C-alpha positions as CSV (number, residue, x, y, z in Angstrom):
1,M,39.8,18.8,-19.9
2,S,38.7,16.3,-17.1
3,K,34.8,15.8,-16.9
4,L,35.0,14.8,-13.0
5,P,33.8,18.5,-11.8
6,I,31.0,18.4,-14.2
7,I,30.1,15.1,-13.3
8,I,30.4,15.9,-9.3
9,T,28.3,19.3,-9.8
10,L,25.6,17.3,-11.5
11,I,25.7,14.8,-8.7
12,L,25.4,17.5,-5.9
13,A,22.6,19.0,-7.8
14,L,20.9,16.0,-7.8
15,F,20.6,15.4,-4.2
16,S,20.2,19.0,-2.9
17,F,16.8,19.6,-5.9
18,P,14.3,20.1,-2.7
19,V,11.5,17.6,-2.8
20,E,8.4,17.4,-0.8
21,R,8.1,14.8,1.9
22,K,5.2,13.4,2.4
23,T,3.0,10.7,1.9
24,T,0.5,9.5,-1.0
25,N,-2.7,7.7,-1.4
26,P,-1.9,3.9,-2.7
27,K,-5.2,4.0,-4.0
28,D,-4.7,6.8,-6.5
29,V,-1.6,4.9,-8.5
30,A,-1.8,1.7,-10.4
31,N,-1.2,-1.7,-7.5
32,N,-0.2,-4.6,-7.6
33,K,-2.0,-6.4,-4.5
34,F,-0.1,-9.4,-4.0
35,G,2.3,-10.0,-1.6
36,L,3.8,-12.4,1.1
37,Y,5.1,-12.5,4.6
38,I,8.9,-12.7,4.6
39,Y,12.0,-12.2,6.7
40,S,15.2,-10.0,5.9
41,V,16.6,-12.4,3.8
42,K,17.7,-11.8,0.3
43,E,16.3,-15.2,-0.7
44,Y,13.4,-14.7,0.4
45,A,12.9,-11.3,-1.7
46,D,13.7,-13.3,-5.0
47,L,11.0,-15.9,-3.9
48,A,8.1,-13.3,-2.8
49,S,9.5,-11.4,-6.4
50,Q,8.8,-14.4,-8.2
51,L,5.2,-14.6,-6.6
52,T,4.1,-11.4,-6.4
53,N,5.2,-10.1,-9.9
54,S,4.4,-12.9,-12.1
55,N,2.0,-12.9,-15.3
56,G,2.2,-9.4,-15.9
57,G,2.8,-7.7,-12.2
58,D,5.3,-5.5,-11.1
59,W,5.6,-3.7,-7.7
60,G,4.1,-6.5,-5.4
61,Y,4.1,-5.8,-1.5
62,V,6.1,-7.6,1.4
63,L,5.6,-7.8,5.0
64,V,8.7,-7.5,7.1
65,P,9.3,-7.9,11.1
66,Y,11.7,-5.6,12.2
67,A,12.9,-5.5,16.1
68,V,13.3,-2.4,17.2
69,Y,16.9,-2.7,18.4
70,D,18.0,-3.9,15.2
71,Y,20.5,-1.2,13.9
72,D,22.6,-3.8,11.9
73,F,22.9,-1.3,8.9
74,G,24.7,-3.4,6.3
75,K,22.4,-6.0,6.7
76,W,19.3,-3.7,6.3
77,D,20.9,-2.0,3.8
78,Q,21.6,-4.8,1.3
79,F,18.4,-6.1,2.1
80,F,16.6,-2.8,1.1
81,R,18.3,-2.6,-2.1
82,K,17.5,-6.1,-2.5
83,L,14.0,-5.2,-2.3
84,N,14.8,-2.4,-5.1
85,T,16.0,-4.4,-7.6
86,N,13.1,-7.2,-7.4
87,H,10.8,-4.4,-7.6
88,L,8.8,-4.9,-4.3
89,I,7.5,-2.3,-1.4
90,P,8.4,-3.4,2.0
91,I,6.2,-3.3,4.5
92,I,7.8,-2.7,8.1
93,Q,6.2,-4.7,11.2
94,L,7.8,-3.1,14.7
95,W,8.3,-6.2,17.2
96,D,9.8,-6.8,20.3
97,L,9.6,-3.4,22.3
98,R,12.0,-2.9,25.3
99,N,12.1,0.6,26.1
100,D,10.8,4.1,25.2
101,K,14.6,4.8,23.5
102,E,13.9,2.1,21.2
103,T,11.2,4.0,19.4
104,Y,13.4,7.4,18.4
105,E,16.4,5.0,17.7
106,A,14.4,3.1,15.6
107,S,13.0,5.8,13.3
108,K,16.4,7.1,12.6
109,F,17.6,3.6,11.8
110,L,14.7,3.1,9.4
111,D,14.6,6.6,7.8
112,S,18.4,5.8,7.3
113,L,17.8,3.1,4.9
114,P,17.2,3.2,1.2
115,W,13.3,3.0,0.6
116,P,12.1,2.3,-2.7
117,T,9.1,4.2,-2.6
118,T,8.4,7.5,-1.4
119,N,5.8,6.0,1.1
120,H,7.4,4.5,4.3
121,Y,4.8,1.9,5.4
122,V,5.4,0.8,8.9
123,S,3.0,-1.2,11.0
124,V,3.2,-0.6,15.0
125,Y,3.9,-4.2,16.3
126,N,1.4,-7.0,16.3
127,E,-1.9,-8.6,17.9
128,V,-1.5,-6.7,21.0
129,N,-4.7,-8.0,22.4
130,D,-3.3,-11.1,22.7
131,A,-1.1,-11.2,25.9
132,R,1.6,-13.2,24.2
133,F,2.6,-10.4,21.6
134,W,2.9,-7.3,24.3
135,N,5.1,-7.9,27.5
136,E,2.7,-10.7,28.5
137,A,0.3,-8.5,29.1
138,V,-3.1,-7.6,27.8
139,D,-3.0,-3.6,28.4
140,P,-4.9,-0.9,25.9
141,K,-3.9,1.9,27.8
142,N,0.0,1.0,27.3
143,Y,-0.3,0.5,23.7
144,A,-2.4,3.4,22.7
145,H,0.5,5.6,24.2
146,V,3.0,3.6,22.6
147,L,1.1,3.9,19.7
148,D,0.9,7.9,19.9
149,E,4.5,8.1,20.7
150,T,5.5,5.8,17.8
151,I,3.1,7.8,15.2
152,N,4.6,11.2,16.6
153,V,8.3,10.1,16.8
154,F,8.0,8.4,12.8
155,K,6.5,11.7,11.7
156,A,8.8,14.1,13.0
157,R,11.5,12.0,11.5
158,N,10.2,11.7,8.1
159,P,6.6,12.8,6.8
160,Q,7.2,10.1,4.5
161,F,6.7,7.3,7.1
162,F,2.7,5.7,6.5
163,M,1.9,4.9,10.0
164,M,-0.4,1.7,10.5
165,N,-1.6,-0.2,13.7
166,G,-0.4,-3.3,14.9
167,A,-3.1,-5.7,13.3
168,F,-5.4,-7.2,15.8
169,N,-6.6,-10.5,16.2
170,A,-9.8,-9.9,15.2
171,S,-11.5,-13.3,16.5
172,A,-10.6,-13.8,19.9
173,R,-12.5,-13.0,22.5
174,T,-12.2,-12.0,26.0
175,G,-10.6,-14.4,28.6
176,G,-7.0,-15.7,29.2
177,N,-4.5,-14.0,27.4
178,F,-7.0,-12.3,25.5
179,L,-9.1,-8.7,25.1
180,D,-11.7,-8.8,22.6
181,E,-10.8,-6.7,19.8
182,E,-13.9,-3.9,20.0
183,Q,-13.4,-3.5,23.5
184,F,-9.5,-2.9,23.0
185,L,-10.4,-0.1,20.6
186,I,-12.2,1.9,22.8
187,Q,-10.2,1.6,26.1
188,M,-7.7,2.6,23.7
189,N,-9.2,5.5,22.6
190,K,-10.8,6.4,26.1
191,E,-6.8,6.4,26.6
192,K,-6.0,8.6,23.7
193,P,-9.0,10.4,22.2
194,G,-8.9,10.5,18.4
195,I,-5.8,7.7,18.3
196,F,-7.0,6.3,15.3
197,K,-7.4,9.6,13.6
198,K,-4.0,10.0,13.6
199,L,-3.2,6.4,11.1
200,D,-2.4,6.5,7.8
201,G,-3.9,2.9,6.8
202,W,-5.0,0.2,8.7
203,A,-3.4,-3.1,9.0
204,S,-5.2,-6.5,9.6
205,H,-4.7,-9.9,10.1
206,P,-8.4,-11.5,8.5
207,Y,-7.9,-15.4,9.3
208,P,-10.7,-18.0,8.1
209,Q,-11.8,-18.9,11.3
210,P,-12.4,-21.8,13.0
211,N,-9.1,-23.3,13.1
212,F,-7.7,-21.4,10.5
213,S,-9.9,-23.7,8.0
214,G,-12.9,-21.6,7.7
215,A,-15.0,-20.7,4.2
216,V,-13.8,-18.3,1.5
217,L,-17.0,-16.6,1.2
218,A,-17.7,-16.3,5.2
219,T,-18.1,-13.1,6.5
220,G,-17.8,-11.5,9.6
221,R,-15.1,-11.3,12.5
222,D,-14.0,-14.6,12.3
223,S,-13.3,-14.3,8.0
224,I,-11.2,-13.1,5.5
225,R,-13.4,-10.4,5.3
226,A,-12.4,-9.5,9.3
227,Y,-11.1,-5.9,8.0
228,E,-15.0,-4.9,7.2
229,W,-15.9,-5.7,10.7
230,E,-13.1,-3.6,12.0
231,L,-13.4,-0.3,9.8
232,N,-17.0,-0.6,10.8
233,L,-15.8,-0.5,14.5
234,L,-13.6,2.7,13.2
235,K,-16.8,4.4,11.8
236,T,-19.4,3.4,14.8
237,H,-17.2,4.2,17.3
238,F,-14.5,6.8,16.4
239,D,-15.8,8.6,13.2
240,V,-12.9,7.2,11.7
241,T,-13.6,6.0,7.3
242,D,-11.9,5.8,4.2
243,L,-8.8,4.3,5.7
244,P,-6.9,2.0,3.0
245,V,-6.9,-1.6,4.3
246,F,-3.2,-3.8,4.7
247,I,-3.7,-7.2,5.1
248,T,-0.4,-8.4,7.1
249,E,-0.9,-11.7,7.7
250,T,-4.0,-14.4,6.8
251,G,-4.2,-17.5,4.9
252,W,-5.3,-21.3,5.6
253,A,-3.2,-23.9,7.6
254,H,-2.7,-27.0,5.6
255,L,-2.2,-30.6,7.2
256,E,1.8,-30.7,5.8
257,G,4.7,-29.7,7.8
258,E,7.0,-31.0,10.0
259,T,4.6,-33.5,11.8
260,I,1.0,-34.3,9.4
261,D,-2.0,-32.3,11.1
262,N,-5.3,-33.8,9.9
263,T,-7.5,-31.1,11.8
264,F,-6.2,-28.8,8.3
265,Y,-7.0,-29.3,4.8
266,G,-4.3,-30.9,2.4
267,S,-2.5,-28.3,0.7
268,D,-3.9,-29.0,-2.5
269,K,-7.3,-27.6,-1.4
270,T,-5.8,-24.7,0.6
271,A,-4.5,-23.7,-2.6
272,L,-7.5,-23.2,-4.1
273,F,-8.7,-21.7,-1.2
274,I,-6.6,-18.8,-1.2
275,R,-6.5,-17.9,-5.4
276,Q,-10.3,-17.9,-4.3
277,A,-9.9,-15.6,-1.9
278,Y,-7.8,-13.3,-3.6
279,E,-10.1,-13.4,-7.1
280,E,-13.4,-13.6,-5.5
281,V,-13.0,-11.1,-2.2
282,W,-9.3,-9.1,-1.9
283,L,-9.1,-8.0,-5.5
284,K,-12.8,-7.0,-6.0
285,D,-12.2,-4.8,-3.1
286,S,-11.0,-1.6,-4.0
287,R,-10.4,-0.6,0.1
288,V,-7.6,-3.6,0.2
289,I,-4.0,-2.2,-0.9
290,A,-1.9,-4.9,0.0
291,V,-2.1,-9.0,1.0
292,T,0.8,-10.5,2.3
293,P,-0.3,-13.9,3.4
294,F,1.8,-15.4,6.6
295,T,4.5,-16.9,6.0
296,V,7.0,-17.7,3.6
297,R,8.8,-20.3,6.1
298,Y,8.7,-20.7,9.7
299,N,9.4,-23.5,12.2
300,H,7.2,-26.1,13.4
301,P,4.2,-26.1,14.9
302,E,3.6,-22.5,12.2
303,D,5.2,-24.7,9.2
304,H,1.6,-25.4,8.6
305,F,1.1,-22.1,7.2
306,N,4.5,-22.2,5.2
307,W,4.6,-21.2,1.4
308,I,7.8,-23.2,0.9
309,D,8.9,-26.4,2.5
310,K,12.0,-27.4,4.8
311,N,14.1,-27.8,1.6
312,G,13.2,-24.7,-0.3
313,K,10.2,-27.0,-2.8
314,P,6.9,-23.9,-2.9
315,Y,3.4,-25.7,-1.9
316,P,0.7,-25.8,-4.4
317,Q,-0.4,-22.3,-3.1
318,F,2.8,-20.8,-4.7
319,W,1.9,-22.3,-8.5
320,E,-1.5,-21.4,-8.2
321,I,-1.2,-17.8,-6.6
322,Q,1.7,-17.2,-9.6
323,K,-0.8,-17.8,-12.2
324,I,-2.9,-15.3,-11.5
325,A,-2.8,-12.5,-13.8
326,K,-1.8,-9.0,-12.1
327,V,-1.4,-5.4,-12.3
328,A,1.7,-3.6,-13.0
329,G,1.9,-1.3,-9.9
330,R,2.8,2.4,-10.5
331,P,4.2,3.4,-6.6
332,T,5.5,6.9,-6.1
333,L,9.3,5.8,-6.4
334,S,11.8,7.6,-4.1
335,P,13.6,10.3,-6.4
336,W,17.1,9.0,-6.0
337,F,16.4,5.7,-6.7
338,A,14.1,6.2,-9.9
339,L,16.5,8.3,-11.5
340,L,19.7,6.3,-10.1
341,P,18.6,3.0,-9.3
342,N,22.1,1.9,-8.6
343,I,23.6,5.5,-6.7
344,E,26.2,3.5,-4.6
345,G,27.9,2.2,-8.3
346,Y,27.9,5.9,-9.2
347,V,29.3,7.2,-6.3
348,K,32.0,4.0,-6.0
349,S,33.2,4.6,-9.8
350,L,33.2,8.2,-9.5
351,F,35.4,8.0,-6.9
352,L,37.7,5.5,-8.1
353,K,37.8,7.7,-11.1
354,I,38.9,10.4,-9.1
355,G,41.7,8.5,-7.2
356,Q,43.2,7.6,-10.8
357,T,43.6,11.1,-11.4
358,T,45.2,12.5,-8.5
């Protein structure tokens, strides 16, 4: 008697099993805070895994920018499966919104991807208090509406979307293309009262200023602890407390790059800075869930933040962070990937067998 009907029945039963869809608090499980800002390139996922899951680590994080009009399922499906294979938790940072329809389409597309964990982390755009990153305009009222609508649309699509603000430029003061973050937040809440109470987590870009070269143990809005200043703003102005923090950009610039910039420290010294930052600040702070420094590799002039050079050779900071002892993260995995991590292989094999018996 053929076993295929039994196999088919078991697979159908597996996929019809009711699963409660909701976000979970990442503070409630063992968590590996280490991460890296990458792009939807499979080789970068390999590199990020070698960094974040080294020395006892498992299930580190990657920040991945996503243009909300990119619906290339083949590319993103393969990339997400690569993240699952490499035990990496994606934080998707939305970017380049052109019209309102794209929010709905992006939610539908992202929900179709094979997320490795039940929490689907999404940061809603990037440094919008800088006009360069928001349609050449500083517009807190508009962003408040966009953030509100994006949260509503994504949550309606799937409650497992874990929604965060787009991280702000905390060190920017009002003038030119910038609006001070405190004023930006106040104007947002005036336009959409209670907007910050709708967030699941807080995305932050705490860079070491001035000149991306500040002291490791400095405090305040111009430091790698700028998220503390932001959390205080949320508590003081909007009575919002206890949001888990995701540091989606940070890092020291090094003098090495396509051209030498002697206003920055050398890569050997910045490597020690980033290691000290992890060991003496972020790892000790229970509010911080993930730290994904900028960036695996970018073009000049931002190449002074790169973790690998143009030839793919890691800078010293890669090796320094790789050596740090890490935690084996235990996130709540998506049910089908927890049970059948190569589900597409099972399905292809099943239909191949069916074809051979007919």
